[in-house]
Every structure is written in C-alpha cells, then in structure tokens.
C-alpha atoms as one frame of an Amber mdcrd trajectory, in Angstrom:
protein
  -1.732  17.908  22.978   0.152  14.933  21.357   3.982  14.978  21.166   5.370
  15.213  17.660   5.137  11.944  15.768   2.533  10.434  18.075  -0.784   9.729
  16.394  -3.986   9.860  18.412  -6.745   7.414  17.585  -9.056  10.390  17.505
  -7.201  11.964  14.665  -8.464  11.635  11.004  -6.208  10.413   8.284  -5.935
  13.911   7.091  -4.640  15.096  10.494  -2.253  12.247  10.768  -0.616  13.081
   7.445  -1.052  16.789   6.958   1.583  17.975   9.414   4.192  15.748   7.586
   3.609  17.505   4.168   4.144  20.829   2.546   0.784  22.587   1.867   1.378
  22.146  -1.950   2.681  18.540  -1.826   1.593  16.103  -4.489   0.991  12.308
  -4.851   1.306  10.127  -7.964  -0.032   6.655  -8.366  -2.657   6.764 -11.144
  -3.033   3.006 -11.689  -3.602   2.125  -8.000  -4.975   5.345  -6.439  -6.782
   7.114  -9.326  -8.135  10.557  -8.257  -5.517  10.989  -5.433  -3.521  14.012
  -5.958  -1.977  14.661  -2.545  -0.482  12.583   0.277  -3.640  13.441   2.261
  -5.907  12.041  -0.555  -3.754   8.865  -0.499  -4.197   8.571   3.301  -7.917
   8.918   3.075  -8.088   6.379   0.181  -5.699   3.957   1.843  -7.805   3.992
   5.061 -10.451   2.031   3.192  -7.859  -0.752   2.531  -6.635  -0.569   6.146
 -10.189  -0.943   7.534 -10.627  -4.204   5.542  -7.100  -5.498   5.952  -7.011
  -4.696   9.637  -3.909  -6.750  10.412  -1.786  -5.259   7.619   1.813  -5.081
   8.469   5.126  -4.580   6.687   7.082  -7.791   7.107  10.395  -6.553   5.544
  12.013  -3.631   3.872  13.520  -5.048   0.674  15.331  -1.920  -0.188  15.580
   1.543   1.425  17.856   4.447   0.723  17.987   8.261   1.052  19.998  10.600
  -1.033  19.791  14.262  -2.021  16.330  14.808  -0.581  14.828  11.589  -1.862
  13.788   8.559   0.117  13.012   5.262  -1.529  11.364   2.290   0.328  10.488
  -1.026  -1.344   8.810  -3.316   1.038   6.862  -6.518   1.422   3.612  -6.471
   3.411   1.026  -9.000   4.437  -2.451  -9.075   5.887  -5.825 -10.752   5.725
  -9.329  -9.607   4.963 -10.374  -9.658   8.601 -11.948  -6.226   8.947 -14.628
  -4.244   7.241 -16.219  -5.354   3.908 -14.239  -4.126   0.931 -16.336  -2.550
  -1.853 -19.265  -4.729  -0.898 -17.215  -7.931  -0.442 -17.743  -9.452   3.103
 -14.566 -10.361   4.961 -12.987 -13.465   3.378 -10.466 -14.248   5.983  -8.033
 -14.972   3.152  -4.325 -13.948   3.578  -2.167 -12.055   1.083   1.386 -10.978
   0.636   2.507  -8.236  -1.825   5.210  -5.721  -2.508   5.045  -1.993  -2.869
   7.463   0.907  -3.310   7.364   4.499  -2.292   9.548   7.398  -3.345   9.402
  10.539  -1.317  10.871  13.959  -2.093  11.643  15.611   1.165  12.367  19.287
   1.528  12.902  21.125   4.833  11.929  18.054   6.749   8.545  17.690   5.058
   7.139  15.642   2.122   7.207  17.564  -1.146   6.023  14.662  -3.312   5.141
  11.011  -2.903   5.076   8.447  -5.726   3.777   4.946  -5.002   3.813   1.652
  -6.867   1.905  -1.298  -5.379   1.292  -4.823  -6.467  -2.399  -4.322  -6.004
  -3.521  -7.040  -8.379  -1.707  -9.774  -6.463  -3.087  -8.561  -3.193  -6.676
  -8.362  -4.390  -6.589 -11.768  -6.082  -5.152 -13.437  -2.965  -7.745 -11.737
  -0.807 -10.568 -12.869  -3.171 -11.388  -9.338  -4.230 -10.666  -9.885  -7.957
 -11.727 -12.826 -10.121  -8.953 -14.736 -12.011  -9.414 -17.459 -14.612  -6.852
 -20.220 -14.959  -4.059 -19.512 -17.485  -0.560 -20.610 -18.299   0.410 -16.970
 -18.292   2.014 -16.344 -14.849   0.357 -12.875 -14.788  -3.047 -14.619 -14.605
  -2.176 -18.097 -13.134  -3.937 -18.441  -9.884  -1.202 -20.579  -8.339   1.526
 -18.034  -9.346  -0.552 -15.173  -8.105  -1.441 -16.940  -4.839   2.237 -17.397
  -4.013   4.347 -14.935  -6.120   7.652 -15.648  -4.228   7.292 -19.350  -4.728
   6.485 -18.941  -8.449   9.542 -16.694  -8.835  11.792 -19.418  -7.420  10.490
 -21.883  -9.999  11.032 -19.479 -12.952  14.717 -18.745 -12.137
C-alpha cells in the first residue's frame, strides 16, 4: 500500500486523481478539453499530452493564492515533443513554452471543482502540431507565437 500522496507507476490516471476529489466533483475547460466533465476525465485526457511531451515541467508559478476554499495557480510550463506521437504526428523534437491557469474549489480537503485555462494554441504551434500562416497579427505571427515572452517585451 502506498503512503498518502505517493503515486505508484502502476496506478492509472484515474486512480492517481480519484482519491483527491469528491465523488461529484466537476471540471470546466470546454475550449481545451472538450468532453471532459470531471477532474478524472481531465487526467485521462491530459495523459495523452504527457505521453507526447514526456519532459513537460512547470518552470515557474507566476501567481498562486488560496482563500475561502479556492486555490488559483497560474504557471509557465515547458517541454518538447520527445515522446509518443501526438494525434498521428511523429515526435518533432521541437520545444515549447506556454502558460496555464487552474482554479480549484476545495471542500473538506478534496477538490469540488477544477477550472482550467491553457495557452494550448501557442504550445501546439511551437511543437509543430498546428499549422500557422505568416501574418502581421501577433495572434497568428509565427515569430510571436514561437517566442511569446520575447514578443510581449517588444509590444510594451
């Protein structure tokens, strides 16, 4: 038996997450995780990304706070497509850096709800998973999308 908080490599994503959540917990991120309705659904879906971006890591927490049963995390992550093929795309070896935010509602020490916002487009373009055509619009400019932090500095 594993001590609390320790994840066994033999556990499924569902087993790794289920004990952290209320049985009726919910998840909301329709733009980036359509069809996911619970934190367990999210973990199963996110495992596909994790298998492809096998070196994914959070490089910094940009903001974090907890108050009145809510926890907010905004973070910057990075990784490369060094693992499994992603939706039929063989590993590209390309590196990406992106931001995401998570808001958790916690009740009695367990997750009641989880809302996620993720800069998925930037990550997918940097990894070569989404086509982009050159444009002056920074939302579709390949240079700006390849290095969003650098582009932000130039636009200030």
